[in-house]
C-alpha positions as CSV (number, residue, x, y, z in Angstrom):
1,M,0.0,0.0,0.1
2,S,1.3,3.4,-1.1
3,Q,0.5,6.7,0.2
4,E,-0.1,10.0,-1.5
5,F,-0.5,13.7,-0.5
6,W,-2.6,16.6,-1.1
7,N,-0.7,19.9,-1.3
8,Y,-2.2,23.3,-0.9
9,T,-0.5,26.5,-0.2
10,I,-2.3,29.0,2.0
11,D,-0.8,32.6,1.6
12,D,-0.1,34.5,4.5
13,S,-2.5,37.3,3.6
14,S,-5.3,34.9,4.2
15,P,-7.9,36.0,7.0
16,L,-7.8,32.4,8.0
17,F,-4.4,33.3,9.7
18,V,-5.1,34.8,13.1
19,F,-2.2,37.3,14.2
20,E,-1.6,38.3,17.8
21,P,-1.8,41.2,18.9
22,Y,-3.0,42.1,15.2
23,G,-2.3,41.3,11.5
24,D,-2.3,44.6,10.1
25,A,-1.0,47.9,12.0
26,G,-2.1,50.1,9.3
27,L,0.0,52.6,7.4
28,D,3.9,52.7,7.3
29,N,6.3,50.7,9.5
30,F,4.9,49.8,12.9
31,T,6.3,46.3,13.1
32,Q,7.0,47.3,16.6
33,N,3.6,47.2,17.8
34,G,2.4,43.9,16.0
35,W,2.4,42.2,12.6
36,L,2.5,44.4,9.5
37,P,2.0,43.1,5.8
38,W,4.8,44.0,3.5
39,Y,5.3,43.1,-0.2
40,T,8.3,42.7,-2.1
41,G,6.9,45.3,-4.8
42,S,4.8,47.7,-2.9
43,G,6.7,47.7,0.8
44,F,4.5,48.7,3.4
45,A,1.2,50.5,2.8
46,S,1.2,54.0,2.5
47,S,-2.4,55.0,1.6
48,G,-5.6,52.9,1.8
49,V,-6.9,50.8,-1.4
50,E,-3.5,50.6,-3.1
51,A,-3.0,47.4,-5.0
52,A,-0.5,45.0,-3.4
53,V,2.3,44.3,-5.9
54,G,4.7,41.2,-5.3
55,D,5.2,38.7,-2.7
56,S,3.4,39.0,0.6
57,F,5.2,38.9,4.1
58,H,4.0,39.6,7.6
59,I,6.7,41.0,9.6
60,T,7.0,42.0,13.2
61,S,9.5,42.8,16.0
62,R,7.3,42.9,18.9
63,P,8.2,40.4,21.4
64,G,5.5,37.8,22.1
65,A,3.7,38.5,18.8
66,S,2.2,35.0,17.5
67,F,-0.1,33.7,15.0
68,S,-2.1,30.7,14.6
69,L,-4.1,28.6,11.9
70,Q,-6.6,26.0,13.0
71,F,-7.4,23.6,10.0
72,Q,-8.5,19.9,9.3
73,P,-6.4,17.6,7.0
74,P,-8.2,16.5,3.9
75,P,-8.7,12.6,3.4
76,I,-5.5,11.0,2.3
77,P,-5.4,8.3,-0.4
78,Y,-3.9,5.2,0.2
79,I,-3.1,3.0,-2.8
80,Y,-3.5,-0.8,-2.8
81,D,-1.8,-2.2,-5.7
82,N,-3.0,-5.3,-7.2
83,Q,-0.2,-7.5,-5.4
84,N,-1.3,-6.1,-1.8
85,S,-1.9,-8.9,0.6
86,S,-4.9,-7.1,1.8
87,L,-6.7,-7.9,-1.4
88,V,-8.3,-11.4,-1.4
89,Y,-8.9,-12.9,-4.8
90,T,-11.3,-15.9,-5.2
91,G,-11.5,-17.9,-8.3
92,N,-8.9,-18.3,-11.0
93,W,-6.7,-15.2,-11.5
94,S,-3.4,-15.3,-13.3
95,F,-0.2,-13.1,-12.1
96,P,1.9,-11.6,-13.1
97,N,0.6,-10.4,-16.3
98,N,2.6,-7.7,-18.3
99,D,1.6,-5.5,-21.1
100,G,4.0,-2.4,-21.9
101,H,0.5,-0.1,-22.0
102,I,-0.7,-1.0,-18.3
103,P,-1.1,1.1,-16.4
104,N,0.9,3.3,-18.8
105,T,3.5,3.2,-21.1
106,S,6.0,5.2,-18.8
107,H,5.7,2.9,-15.9
108,P,4.2,-0.6,-16.7
109,V,3.8,-2.7,-13.7
110,P,2.2,-6.4,-13.5
111,F,-1.5,-6.9,-12.9
112,H,-4.0,-9.2,-12.2
113,K,-6.4,-10.7,-14.8
114,T,-9.3,-13.3,-14.7
115,V,-10.9,-15.1,-17.3
116,A,-13.1,-17.3,-15.2
117,Y,-16.7,-16.6,-14.3
118,A,-17.9,-15.4,-10.9
119,S,-14.0,-14.5,-10.0
120,S,-13.9,-12.0,-7.4
121,V,-11.4,-9.7,-5.5
122,S,-12.3,-8.2,-2.2
123,L,-11.0,-5.5,0.5
124,N,-12.0,-4.8,4.0
125,F,-11.4,-1.4,4.9
126,T,-12.1,2.1,6.7
127,G,-12.3,5.4,4.9
128,V,-14.7,8.0,3.4
129,A,-14.1,6.9,-0.2
130,I,-13.0,4.0,-2.5
131,A,-11.9,3.8,-6.0
132,V,-11.1,0.7,-8.2
133,N,-8.8,1.1,-11.2
134,G,-8.1,-1.6,-14.1
135,S,-7.5,-1.6,-17.8
136,R,-10.2,-1.8,-20.6
137,D,-9.6,-4.1,-23.9
138,W,-11.3,-5.8,-26.4
139,G,-12.0,-9.3,-24.8
140,H,-12.9,-7.9,-21.5
141,W,-16.5,-8.1,-20.2
142,T,-19.1,-7.4,-17.5
143,Y,-18.7,-7.2,-13.7
144,N,-20.5,-6.3,-10.5
145,V,-19.8,-4.6,-7.3
146,T,-20.7,-5.3,-3.9
147,L,-20.5,-2.8,-1.4
148,N,-21.0,-3.3,2.4
149,D,-22.8,-6.5,1.2
150,V,-25.2,-4.7,-0.8
151,P,-25.2,-5.4,-4.5
152,V,-24.7,-1.9,-6.5
153,P,-27.5,-2.1,-8.9
154,V,-25.3,-1.6,-11.9
155,M,-23.9,-4.3,-14.5
156,Y,-20.5,-2.5,-15.7
157,N,-19.2,-3.2,-19.0
158,V,-15.2,-2.9,-19.7
159,S,-15.2,-3.9,-23.4
160,T,-14.0,-1.9,-25.8
161,M,-12.3,-1.6,-28.9
162,W,-9.3,0.2,-27.4
163,L,-6.5,-1.1,-25.0
164,I,-7.0,1.6,-22.1
165,G,-4.2,0.8,-19.7
166,D,-5.9,2.4,-16.7
167,T,-9.1,3.7,-15.9
168,L,-11.7,4.0,-13.1
169,L,-14.1,0.9,-12.8
170,F,-15.8,2.1,-9.7
171,Y,-15.8,4.6,-7.0
172,Q,-18.1,5.5,-3.9
173,I,-17.9,9.0,-1.6
174,G,-19.5,9.7,1.6
175,L,-18.9,6.6,3.5
176,D,-18.6,6.6,7.2
177,P,-15.0,6.9,8.4
178,T,-15.8,5.4,11.8
179,Q,-17.4,2.0,10.5
180,P,-15.7,-0.7,8.8
181,H,-16.5,-1.2,4.9
182,S,-16.0,-3.9,2.4
183,I,-16.1,-4.1,-1.2
184,E,-16.1,-7.0,-3.7
185,V,-15.9,-7.1,-7.4
186,T,-17.0,-10.0,-9.4
187,T,-17.0,-11.2,-12.9
188,T,-20.3,-11.7,-14.6
189,G,-19.1,-12.3,-18.2
190,P,-18.9,-15.8,-19.6
191,T,-15.4,-17.8,-19.6
192,D,-12.9,-16.5,-21.4
193,M,-14.0,-12.8,-21.3
194,A,-11.4,-11.0,-19.0
195,L,-11.5,-8.6,-15.9
196,S,-8.3,-6.8,-15.1
197,L,-7.1,-5.1,-11.8
198,N,-4.8,-2.4,-11.3
199,S,-5.2,-1.0,-8.0
200,I,-7.9,-0.1,-5.3
201,T,-7.8,3.5,-3.6
202,V,-8.9,4.2,-0.2
203,W,-9.3,7.7,1.2
204,A,-8.9,7.8,4.7
205,S,-9.8,10.7,6.9
206,D,-8.3,12.2,10.0
207,T,-11.2,13.7,11.8
208,S,-8.9,15.8,14.2
209,T,-8.7,19.4,13.9
210,I,-5.0,20.7,14.2
211,S,-4.2,24.1,15.8
212,A,-0.6,25.3,15.4
213,S,-1.0,28.2,17.9
214,S,0.6,26.3,20.8
215,S,3.8,25.6,18.7
216,I,4.4,29.4,17.7
217,S,2.6,31.5,20.4
218,Q,6.0,33.0,21.4
219,M,7.6,32.9,18.1
220,A,8.5,36.5,18.1
221,T,11.5,37.3,20.9
222,G,12.1,41.0,19.9
223,D,14.3,40.5,16.6
224,T,12.6,41.2,13.2
225,S,10.4,38.0,12.2
226,E,8.6,37.2,9.1
227,L,5.9,35.0,8.1
228,H,5.8,34.6,4.2
229,S,3.9,32.2,1.8
230,S,4.1,32.5,-2.1
231,G,3.8,29.8,-4.5
232,K,4.8,26.5,-3.3
233,A,7.4,27.7,-0.9
234,G,6.8,29.6,2.5
235,K,9.6,30.9,4.9
236,I,9.8,31.6,8.6
237,V,13.1,33.5,9.5
238,G,14.5,35.1,12.3
239,P,14.3,33.3,15.6
240,V,11.3,31.1,14.7
241,V,13.2,28.6,12.6
242,A,12.9,26.1,15.3
243,V,9.2,26.1,15.3
244,I,8.2,25.3,11.4
245,G,7.6,21.7,12.1
246,L,3.7,22.1,12.2
247,I,3.5,25.1,9.9
248,I,5.8,23.8,7.3
249,L,7.9,26.4,5.6
250,G,5.5,29.0,6.8
251,A,2.2,28.3,5.5
252,T,2.6,25.1,3.1
253,L,0.0,22.5,4.1
254,L,1.4,18.8,3.4
């Protein structure tokens, strides 16, 4: 099982950040009093409603100034490749099968394939969503899906004139992350008609709400400190380098 990460950058200009004692001290440079926005092109504000130009920073030299951000991590996708021991195969499956196009020509990998009627693959899991991926090709045929012991009222067909190395065979969202779930994919075509499996992806949810405020509540110690986030890289400089573990390089959430 492999894990992927969802990346999103929150710029320090976002009102989701809570700056203490405040996040915008007004016109000119009053960083000694609290946090002040500063832009690489515009500098500090000199008048109201002027357009901000360049990358944004929040700067302060006030001892004890802090910022915090509360967020809930998004679901994390866990990919079970077709060789994963958590998958239970019944019936007659062949492995390894190799094709230079499955799942793609850049990184072809072995896959499971069956041509036997009523062969199935199943997985027990917990999560908020699930997706099944496999290939489509001439000579492939139909299959059914059972989710939590309830048959999905659709007979799916993977037959096509094209060889498609990887495509979505089934997905379901909105699952209860606190309950165990099960899925089973079963061939329904006649003998010698195929079904291939590449992977199953489960999105697991972390329902805890994380606050970064406790780690950085005393980040400013009198020297000038900066909070910056632009593009895919954020930066905290000055005396706060030691507390960037939770706010990864400023405001980049991984």
